C-alpha positions, 0 to 999 in steps of 0.5 A: 499499500502507498497510502490513503489518496490525498490523505497524508495524516492517515497514511502515517498512521497506517504506515510506520517509519519503515514503511510496514503497514500497520493492520490493527491485527495482534498475534503471536509467532509459535516455536515453529514461525507459524503466525496466529491472529489472536484479534484486533487492537481496537476490540481489546479488552483490557482488565483493571489488573492490566492483563489483557483479552480478546473478544475473538477467542470468546466467540469462536468458543460460544459459538460453538454452543448448540443453539447458539447461531453467532455472538459478540463479546465485551469488556463491560465497566462495572458499577465498582469499576472493574472491567467485566466480560460479557457476552450477547448471544444470538439464538438460532430458533431454527436449529434448536427447533430442529433439535427439540421439537419446541422451542424451550422457555427463556429460562430454560434456555438461559440454563442451558447457556449458563451450564455451557459458559460455565464449562468455557470458564473452566478452561480460563484463568479467573480474571478473564471468566465471561460473567454476564451474558444477554440473549437475542433473536436479532442478527449483529450489525456487521459489516459488508466483510461480515466484520462485527461492528463492535461499537455499535454492538456495544452502544445497542446494548448499553442503550437497552440497559440505560432504558430498562434501568438495569445493569448487566448483573440484574440483566445476565441470562435474559433477552433484550 
């Protein structure tokens, strides 16, 4: 890439002084020299203890839960100031109906997802566990390249919480 057309400031943000393009992707190089992309710098969750997590890693695990069509993970600021990992699960109604023949109640569905999240949490360090989740049937807002529009999704959730007068702890396991 040579740069952004007639936008020197954005070009300087995207290309460093040595000519490397900053993609915003973060990853590791393993002992065999293979590169694994872990997430994006913009979406990284930074906890109050300074440790970090990537929403994309959680989303891969959550999307494997039966009945979950898609997921969105973010770092939510608790009333006490801590950053807590929260998730929005998009329920795959068709898959559940095909599997179970009828739609479980909100409480039954919440219990199933909560159990699956507990299993995921057992594989994570304590500071990285998923604290709360909400459910929805509405598809996530995505770009044309099918990346989640994270700021849009987080804003939607925060506005819904404000409208309901609730926090994540009180709405966890519910449809919003």
